[in-house]
MARVEX-877145 format. One record per atom (N, C-alpha, C): x, y, z; residue in one letter. Coordinates in steps of 0.05 Angstrom, whole numbers, plus 5000, padded with zeros to 4 digits. Layout:
XYZA
...
***
This chain:
157658351151X
156058551164X
154458511188X
154458711205X
153258661233X
150558781230X
148458601243X
145958681241X
144758761267X
143158911273X
140859031293X
138658941293X
137458801316X
134958711316X
133458931330X
130858961313X
128959181327X
125758971331X
125259041348X
122658961361X
120759051377X
118159071373X
115959201382X
113759001394X
112959041417X
110358831417X
107858931422X
106158761414X
102858821417X
102058601435X
100858691455X
099558441477X
097058511481X
095758281475X
092558311473X
091958161501X
090958361529X
090958261551X
087258261553X
086558071558X
083858021565X
082758071595X
080558341599X
080858421622X
078558241639X
079358311666X
078158121686X
075358241692X
074058251672X
070958311681X
068758081677X
066658121692X
064957841689X
063357831667X
063158071656X
061458091633X
063158241606X
061858171588X
063158261558X
063058551557X
065158671542X
065558961537X
062959101527X
061058951512X
058459131505X
056058921504X
056158731516X
054058551527X
053958391557X
051858381570X
051558261594X
052757921596X
053657841571X
054557531568X
057057511588X
056857221601X
059457191614X
061957171594X
064257261614X
066657211607X
068156941616X
066756791632X
067956551646X
069256311623X
071256261624X
072556051611X
072155791613X
071755611589X
071455361590X
069055261584X
066255431579X
063455381576X
063555221549X
061655071548X
060854881522X
060455131503X
061455081478X
062055211449X
058555351453X
059255641443X
056855781431X
054655791452X
054855771487X
053155791500X
052756061518X
055456241514X
056056501521X
056256701497X
054456671482X
054556851456X
051656981456X
050857231464X
048457351462X
048157461440X
045257531432X
044657691408X
046857911399X
047658051421X
049558271417X
051958151404X
053257971416X
055757861413X
055757701381X
053457591376X
052657491345X
052557701325X
051557931333X
050758141319X
048358081305X
046258031315X
043457991303X
042558301297X
040958281278X
039858561272X
038458701291X
038658941289X
037559091310X
038759131336X
040458981348X
041659021368X
043659221375X
043659291398X
046759581403X
048159481426X
050259591424X
052259511441X
051959721461X
052759641494X
052659781514X
055359801531X
057060001533X
059959971542X
060059851571X
061459681577X
061759571608X
063959751622X
062659911644X
063960091661X
066560001664X
066359691678X
068959591691X
070959541665X
071059521646X
072859501627X
073959761625X
072959981628X
073760251624X
075660301648X
074660231673X
075960271697X
078860081698X
078859841682X
081159721677X
083459831666X
082459971644X
083960121624X
084960401644X
083860491660X
084560721670X
086360631693X
086260391712X
087960311723X
090560271713X
090660131688X
093360081676X
094460361665X
093160561657X
094360811642X
095760911669X
094760921692X
095661051722X
097960891730X
098060601729X
100260471734X
102360531718X
102860581691X
104860601672X
105260951672X
104061061687X
104661371687X
103761501657X
101761391645X
101061491620X
099061721618X
098261831594X
096662041595X
093961881585X
091761921597X
089061871599X
087562061584X
086861951557X
085462171543X
082362231557X
082062431566X
079362481574X
077362441556X
077562441532X
075562401510X
076262161493X
075261941491X
076161741481X
074461621460X
074961531437X
072661451417X
073161091409X
071360991405X
070960751392X
070360741359X
071860621348X
071560591319X
071560281308X
070260241286X
069959991276X
072059931257X
073559681262X
075959621243X
074659401230X
074659411201X
073359261181X
074759001168X
073758801176X
075058531162X
073458311163X
073858161145X
072157881144X
073957661155X
072457461174X
074057241186X
071357081196X
071456821194X
069556671198X
068656681232X
070556771249X
070156731276X
069157091290X
069457241266X
067857561275X
065457631262X
063057511276X
060757531270X
059457791255X
060058021265X
059058301254X
060758381228X
062858211227X
064758331198X
066158561203X
066258631227X
067758861232X
068658841270X
070658921276X
071658951309X
071059191322X
069859241339X
069759501356X
072359571370X
074259771361X
076659801374X
076960101377X
079560211379X
079960491384X
082360521371X
082060731349X
084760811330X
085661091339X
083861311326X
085461541328X
085261641356X
083461561377X
084161731405X
083361481424X
085461321427X
085161111451X
085361221475X
084761081496X
084361141526X
086861201535X
088661021528X
091561041545X
093661121519X
095161361527X
097261381509X
100161461523X
101961331518X
104561411525X
105561211552X
106961291570X
107761131592X
110360991592X
111160891614X
113360751609X
113560461625X
115560311620X
115260071638X
118559961639X
118859931667X
121759901670X
122259541671X
124959451659X
124959191654X
127659101664X
128058881673X
130658751683X
131258571659X
133758581643X
134258411625X
136858241639X
136057991642X
137757771655X
140457791645X
142457761659X
145357791652X
145757521634X
147957571611X
148957331599X
151557341602X
152157081606X
155257011617X
156457151634X
158357261639X
159357401661X
158657711666X
156657761652X
155258021642X
153258101672X
153258391676X
150958441694X
148358521685X
146658421704X
143658481694X
143158751686X
141458841668X
141259111663X
138559211666X
138359461674X
135559521675X
135159731656X
132459671640X
131859901618X
129660001618X
128560211612X
125960311613X
124860311582X
122560181576X
121160131556X
119060301551X
118960481531X
116560641526X
114460521513X
111660611523X
109460511508X
107860691484X
107360591463X
106060791447X
102960831456X
101360631463X
098860681470X
097460391480X
095260441493X
093560151498X
090860271496X
089460091483X
086860151475X
085059881476X
082060001486X
080259781488X
079059681461X
078459451464X
077159321437X
075959051452X
074158941429X
072758651435X
074158431422X
074658231438X
076158011423X
073857861405X
075757701391X
073757531367X
073257261379X
071357121361X
070356841371X
073456691368X
072856441366X
075156251362X
074656031340X
076055981320X
076555761302X
077455541312X
076155291309X
077255051324X
077854891297X
080354781290X
080854661269X
081754321276X
082354301297X
083153981304X
081153801316X
078553961321X
077253771326X
075153651304X
075253731283X
073453691257X
075153591236X
074553401221X
075953281198X
074953381176X
076653561164X
076053711139X
074453941143X
073453961165X
071554241171X
073254471194X
072354631201X
072854861225X
069954891236X
070954861263X
068154951284X
068555231287X
066755371297X
067055691305X
065655621330X
066655761353X
066055791379X
066156091385X
063556201388X
063456481394X
063556571423X
063656391441X
063456501467X
065656711474X
067756691457X
070156901468X
069357191456X
067657131430X
067157401419X
065957651440X
066357861437X
066158091452X
067158101479X
069457891485X
070657931512X
072458171509X
072658321536X
073758561533X
076858541536X
078358671516X
081458681514X
082258941513X
084958971526X
086659181522X
088259131511X
089259271485X
091459231469X
094159351480X
095359351484X
097959401491X
100559481471X
100959711469X
103059721446X
105159821453X
108059721451X
110759841456X
111559991437X
113360181439X
115760281417X
117560091410X
118460091386X
120359901372X
122959931386X
123459921414X
125259971430X
126759691439X
126259491438X
126759251449X
129459151423X
131759031433X
133958951412X
134558681411X
133358541429X
133858221431X
131058041442X
131557811435X
129257681443X
129257661477X
131757671486X
131957691525X
130557971527X
130358161515X
129358401527X
126758381523X
125158251496X
123358221492X
121158061515X
122457881520X
121757641537X
121457831569X
123357981576X
123558091601X
121558341601X
121158491577X
118358681573X
115958501581X
115858221565X
112958151565X
112558011594X
114557961606X
114457861637X
113558051656X
114458321649X
114558551669X
111658571663X
110258641642X
107758721629X
106058551639X
105958251643X
104758031653X
104658091682X
106358141693X
106258181725X
104858411735X
105358641714X
103758891724X
100858831720X
099758781701X
096758661696X
095558521716X
097258271724X
095958071737X
096258251767X
098058421778X
098658611799X
096358781805X
095758881787X
093759091795X
090858941787X
090558711777X
087958581780X
086258641754X
087958701734X
085858781703X
085958501690X
087458341693X
087658061679X
088657831695X
087457611690X
088257361706X
091157291694X
091857321670X
094157301661X
094157031657X
092156831650X
092856521641X
093456531612X
096156431601X
096456451575X
095556221566X
095455981580X
094055781564X
090955821556X
089755961565X
086956021561X
086656261543X
089056381536X
088656581518X
088256871535X
088756891556X
087857181571X
090457361565X
092857301561X
095357441555X
096457371527X
096157461502X
097057371485X
099357571466X
101357521459X
103157671453X
103457651418X
103457931399X
104457931371X
107258061382X
109358011362X
111558051363X
112458191335X
112958471332X
113558531301X
117158551304X
117858421283X
120858351280X
121758491261X
124358631259X
125658681231X
128458731243X
130558701222X
133158791226X
133959041207X
136759111215X
137459321199X
140659311203X
141959391187X
145259431187X
145659581219X
148059471228X
148259631254X
149059891244X
148160151265X
148260421256X
146260541237X
144360411221X
142760521206X
140160611228X
139160851212X
137561011225X
133860841219X
134560881197X
131860711186X
131560441190X
128860401197X
127960111205X
127759931182X
128359651188X
128159421165X
125059411160X
124259291144X
121459161140X
120858951162X
118759011170X
117958871197X
116058611187X
116358421200X
114158191201X
112958151226X
110158061229X
109058091257X
108757731263X
109357691289X
108957381293X
106657411309X
104357231303X
101857301314X
101457111339X
099757181364X
098856971379X
100856791392X
102756911405X
105256761421X
103556721452X
103056481458X
102256451481X
103956311504X
106656381500X
108756281525X
111056481517X
112556521544X
114556711544X
116856531528X
116756241531X
119056051511X
118156061485X
115556091476X
115256101451X
116156371436X
115456571454X
116156871444X
119656861435X
120756751457X
123456791455X
124456611431X
123556381429X
124056221406X
123356301378X
121456421376X
119856481346X
121956781340X
122456971361X
124457141355X
126657111340X
127756901360X
130656791350X
130756671324X
128456561310X
128356441288X
128056591268X
125956811273X
125357031253X
127757161244X
129357251268X
131857431261X
133857321245X
134457031255X
136256861236X
135056871209X
132656821206X
130956791179X
131757031163X
130957241179X
131357541164X
134357621153X
135957501170X
138457631161X
139757421141X
139657181146X
140357001120X
139157041090X
136357151098X
135257221069X
136857451057X
136957671072X
138657871069X
141357891052X
143057691072X
145257621065X
145257491037X
143257361029X
143057141009X
141957290987X
142057590990X
140957790967X
137557800964X
136757660984X
133157690982X
132657940988X
130057960995X
128858171006X
126458111027X
126258241045X
123758231065X
121358351056X
119758201058X
116558321054X
114658341078X
113758531078X
112558571104X
109758351105X
109158221128X
107758001127X
106557921158X
104757781160X
104057631184X
104657371185X
106057281204X
107156951206X
106456851229X
106156631232X
105356401254X
107456281264X
108256271284X
110156001301X
109655741303X
111055571290X
110255271292X
112455201316X
111055121341X
112955051362X
114554781359X
113454611340X
114354371335X
116454341317X
116354551302X
119154541282X
120954751291X
119854961311X
121555171316X
122255401298X
120155401274X
119855631255X
117855711248X
117656011236X
115856171235X
114556141202X
112556171194X
111456161169X
109256341161X
109656411136X
107656601128X
104956551126X
102956731140X
100256731141X
099256871120X
099457161116X
098457321098X
100457541102X
100257711078X
101257951073X
100158161100X
101958311106X
100958511128X
099158711116X
096958751134X
095258981129X
096259251141X
095259431133X
095359771141X
092959831155X
093160031168X
090460151186X
089060201159X
089760331135X
087360421118X
086460181102X
087059921101X
085959621095X
083559591109X
084259701136X
080959611153X
078759791151X
079460041137X
077760241133X
076160351158X
078060411179X
077260531204X
074560771205X
073160751217X
071060961225X
070061011247X
069661221259X
067961191286X
065761051293X
065060881309X
062760761312X
060360861320X
057860911299X
056261061302X
054160981328X
054660711338X
053160621360X
053760731391X
056160771389X
057260861415X
058161091414X
057561261439X
058661541448X
061461601453X
062461771443X
065161791460X
065661771488X
067661621501X
067561521530X
069361841545X
068261951561X
069062191572X
069662101605X
071862131608X
073362151638X
073962331652X
073062331676X
073062651693X
074762631716X
075662781727X
078062791750X
076862571772X
074362631782X
073562501804X
073362181799X
072262061773X
072361841770X
075161721766X
077361861755X
080261801758X
080861751780X
080161911796X
081761961825X
080061691846X
077161621833X
076361331850X
077561091843X
078461151816X
079260871805X
082060871818X
083961091823X
086561081834X
086961011861X
084661061876X
084960941906X
084360681908X
083660481887X
083160221886X
085760091882X
087660231872X
090360111860X
091460011886X
092959801884X
095159731904X
098259831902X
099459811918X
102459951923X
103659811895X
104459991883X
105859871857X
108259771854X
108759611834X
112159431840X
113959601842X
114459881830X
116360051831X
116160171859X
114560211873X
114260301901X
115360111922X
113659851909X
114859641932X
117459571931X
118759601903X
121559531900X
123659721919X
122760001921X
124160171936X
123960141965X
121560071975X
121260021999X
122759742006X
122459531991X
124159332000X
126759382005X
128359571986X
130659581989X
131059782018X
129659922026X
130160052042X
129559942074X
127559782073X
125859632095X
127659392102X
128459272082X
129458992083X
132458972078X
134259182066X
136559132059X
137259012032X
135158962017X
136158751991X
137158961973X
138358841955X
139358991927X
137159101910X
137759231887X
135659331869X
134559111852X
137358961844X
136758711831X
134658511845X
134758381870X
133358231883X
130558341892X
130358651896X
128058721902X
125958711879X
127358741850X
126158691822X
125158391819X
126758171828X
125757991826X
123757861844X
123557991870X
121757891893X
118758031887X
119258261869X
116558371863X
115458251835X
117058041825X
115757871800X
112757901801X
111757821823X
108557781825X
107657861853X
104957931851X
104458001879X
104857761901X
104457581890X
103657301905X
106557221921X
109157281896X
111757221907X
112157491929X
111457741926X
112557951941X
111257971971X
108057831968X
107257761991X
108657582010X
109257391998X
110857112007X
113457202028X
114957392007X
117457472017X
117357642039X
115057822037X
114958002059X
113757882087X
112157702082X
111257572106X
113757362118X
115357262103X
117557132113X
119757282128X
120457502119X
121857702126X
121057882151X
118457862154X
117057992178X
117157852198X
116857522196X
116757302211X
119357222224X
121957292210X
124757252220X
125957532228X
124857722216X
126157992220X
129157972202X
129457802188X
132157832171X
131457872139X
131258062134X
130358092102X
132558012081X
134658042085X
136757982060X
136857622066X
137157542089X
136957232092X
134557072083X
132657262089X
129757162075X
129857212041X
130657382032X
130557432005X
132757211990X
135057152006X
136956941994X
135356641996X
133556582014X
131956282017X
129956311998X
128656541990X
126056591971X
127056501946X
128756631933X
130156641908X
131856441904X
132556311924X
134656051921X
133555781924X
133355681950X
132855421958X
129355361951X
127755571957X
124555551952X
124555531925X
125555761910X
125455741886X
125455531864X
128255411874X
129555161864X
127354931866X
125954931892X
124454691893X
122554751884X
120555001882X
118455031866X
118954991838X
120855051824X
121355001796X
121554701789X
123254571808X
123254271800X
120454161805X
119054201817X
116254081820X
114054251804X
115054471789X
113954561776X
111154701787X
111454821810X
109054951826X
110355261826X
107255381826X
107855731828X
108055751860X
108756021867X
108956071897X
106256021919X
104256061900X
101956071911X
101255771927X
102455551908X
101655291918X
104055191934X
106255341941X
108555261960X
107755101979X
109054841986X
108054682011X
109254792032X
111454992029X
112555132060X
111755402056X
110055392080X
108155732079X
110555922092X
110456182086X
112256412090X
112656412120X
110156282136X
111056372167X
112856072171X
113355922160X
114755672165X
117655762151X
118055882133X
120655922119X
122056152136X
119756332154X
121356542169X
121656362192X
120756162208X
121056042230X
124155872228X
124255762199X
126855642196X
129055842195X
128756102184X
130856262183X
131756422204X
129556382226X
130456582255X
131856312271X
131756042265X
133055842273X
136355822266X
136255912238X
139255952231X
140356192248X
139056362247X
140156682258X
140556652287X
139056412301X
139356492334X
141356212339X
142756092319X
144355892321X
144155632324X
141655562326X
140455332330X
141355142308X
140755292283X
141855132253X
143755262242X
145555072228X
147655152206X
146155202180X
147655302163X
146555262133X
145455032127X
147254832133X
146654562119X
144854432138X
144854442163X
142754322170X
139754432168X
140454752163X
137054852153X
135954732132X
137754622106X
136454522084X
135254252087X
136354122109X
135253842113X
132853922131X
132354092148X
129354222159X
127754272135X
128854462119X
127354562089X
125754312082X
127354102075X
126753852063X
124253732074X
124853712104X
122553622123X
119953792117X
120454082122X
117654202114X
116354182082X
118154132073X
116854062043X
115653802037X
116253572048X
115453392056X
112853362071X
112553642093X
110253602106X
110353492130X
112753402139X
113753262163X
113453382190X
111953682186X
111653812214X
112654082214X
112554262238X
113354472233X
116754482246X
117754722242X
120754742245X
122154642271X
121454672291X
122354532316X
122154282321X
119454182314X
118653922313X
120253752292X
121153852269X
123353662252X
125953732264X
126853922277X
129453952289X
130253672307X
127853712323X
127753522348X
127353272341X
126153162319X
125852892314X
127752802301X
129052942288X
131252852265X
134252952283X
134253052302X
136953092317X
138553242303X
137153522290X
139053662274X
139553942285X
139553942317X
140354202321X
143354242323X
144254472316X
147254532319X
148754462345X
151154362341X
152954362363X
154254572369X
153354702401X
154454942401X
156254942424X
156354692436X
157554682462X
160554642460X
162054902474X
164954922463X
166154672472X
165754562493X
166954332507X
167454102487X
164954022472X
164553792457X
165953832430X
166154122424X
167054172396X
170254202402X
170954242422X
174154332431X
175053992433X
174053842438X
174753522436X
174853472414X
172353532391X
172753402367X
175253572352X
176353832357X
177653922339X
180153822346X
180853782373X
182453682379X
183553362370X
181253192370X
181952982357X
182253002325X
181553142313X
181453222286X
184353302280X
185653472297X
188453562294X
190653312296X
189653192315X
191652922321X
191852782294X
189752702285X
189352532262X
189952642235X
190252882236X
190753052211X
193553262209X
195653092224X
198153192228X
199953302203X
198853192183X
199953272149X
198353562141X
196053532147X
194553812141X
195354092155X
195753982185X
197154192201X
199654332195X
200854082184X
203754192184X
203554422155X
201754272135X
201654422109X
200254722115X
198954712135X
197355002140X
199855202151X
201055062170X
203255192184X
205255312163X
205455212139X
207255242119X
206055442097X
203655532104X
202655722088X
200355692069X
199755382066X
197755332052X
194755332063X
193755562055X
190655612065X
188655352061X
189155232037X
187454992029X
187154802057X
189854732069X
189754592088X
187954602108X
187954892116X
185555012132X
182754882129X
182054982101X
179354772094X
178454552098X
181154392094X
180954142096X
180154072124X
181654202146X
181054162178X
178754202175X
177354432168X
174354472173X
172054252168X
173254142142X
171353932129X
172053682147X
173853672159X
174453432172X
172553442207X
173253712213X
171053772237X
168053722234X
167253832208X
164653832204X
163753492198X
165353412185X
164653112182X
164652972206X
166652962229X
166352812252X
163752902269X
162753202262X
160753232283X
157853242268X
158253022250X
156052952229X
153953252221X
155853452215X
154553692203X
153653892224X
153953762251X
152353932273X
153754152281X
156354132281X
157854402282X
157854642278X
157854832295X
157755122289X
159655222275X
159655252248X
161655342227X
163455522240X
162055782256X
163556012260X
165555912286X
164355752300X
165355642324X
168355462318X
167355282297X
169655102286X
171955262279X
171655482263X
173655662252X
175055792272X
173655912292X
174856042314X
177555812330X
175855622337X
177555422353X
179655292336X
179555262312X
181955222297X
183755342291X
183555612290X
185055802289X
186555922315X
184855852338X
186455842365X
188755642367X
187755392362X
189355152361X
191355172343X
191355282325X
193955282305X
196155472310X
195555722317X
197055932327X
199955842335X
***
């Protein structure tokens, strides 16, 4: 039997406010345990929550960025459950009337094998504001659990997708696109190691062609894209094997163990009625008016989709390249600065996505910490364009830039890397190569095209890679006629 995977993601995004959603406590990461938990955060008797306006504006920004409906009146609810790191015994969240409903996110699913990369539009169900819980610490205590309430009350935007993804690759592409967007518009720092961006994956399988969904299991708190893909792939295999062996899937919450690469059951999955939601009596409904929304809208940067269209129009890059180059604000800004510096958009895109990305990946650096600045890369590309450097020599100059050996022209001069373009000098080398490779000349004239490439290689070798490849081709063709 052929099976189809069905995936929906719930992403908890910590909002980039200085204080918590219902108190003035700091949201800074890394403080000593329980030093940033106020009377409101730990729910002492008699305290009342006061809504953080900045958290609401972050939610408005997100709704605008995905083209969603902003509910002009939205309401906070109490979600009741007991857990040691939830001081109140309930979480303030939004259920019936969230601030954001609908919206879409366009993703690029990488090609597999010889296939083409695919563009897909994923629909979002909703995004709602809520408070984060504290944190249980197990590894630092022997036989006990520590409770750190610093995180309690940190503002979250929980973003829920429709169950429209059909593979782990699509889920990762969606999570990456969402991560890029929330950091792009400045509502989240996106630090997955610190828990600022956490993904829950709802996964089920069904026979191919069946309309009804299978029973889902929710994989909780995935804090890396790699773990997200591994967890989904394992869960899909497990569910299919269970069903094919005659078993049944029970709705459950599961955890992913990166060491074993397996998911394991945590508890049976709760439904909304299990939480006994009801409107929070201490918080008034949030009312959005057009003037407030317009003020927030005016603070949004150029969004990725608009920038992609502009990159295609202004710099002549493909739709796929534009999508890659707008993977983050930092990357987009770097590319545009390099393209403007050299006036060669397509060539700049090739270098940013090729040589530069490879070097950054190898060194495990992000674009913000690149040893080669956008201005330097632009200057390097300009020297390729004006004929000073061949592609091969340019790579040597790039290595010098990466090592901090100086600026482009200084490296070219110091290392003698200027491309040989003097026709008289090149003609002499070409004639010497033809005289020394009579067999290749004969084979070319007999119709073997590979012999020509061999001659080009010999000329480049004789010139120590400094010959202008285009001139070498022209001179050889002229001599071999």
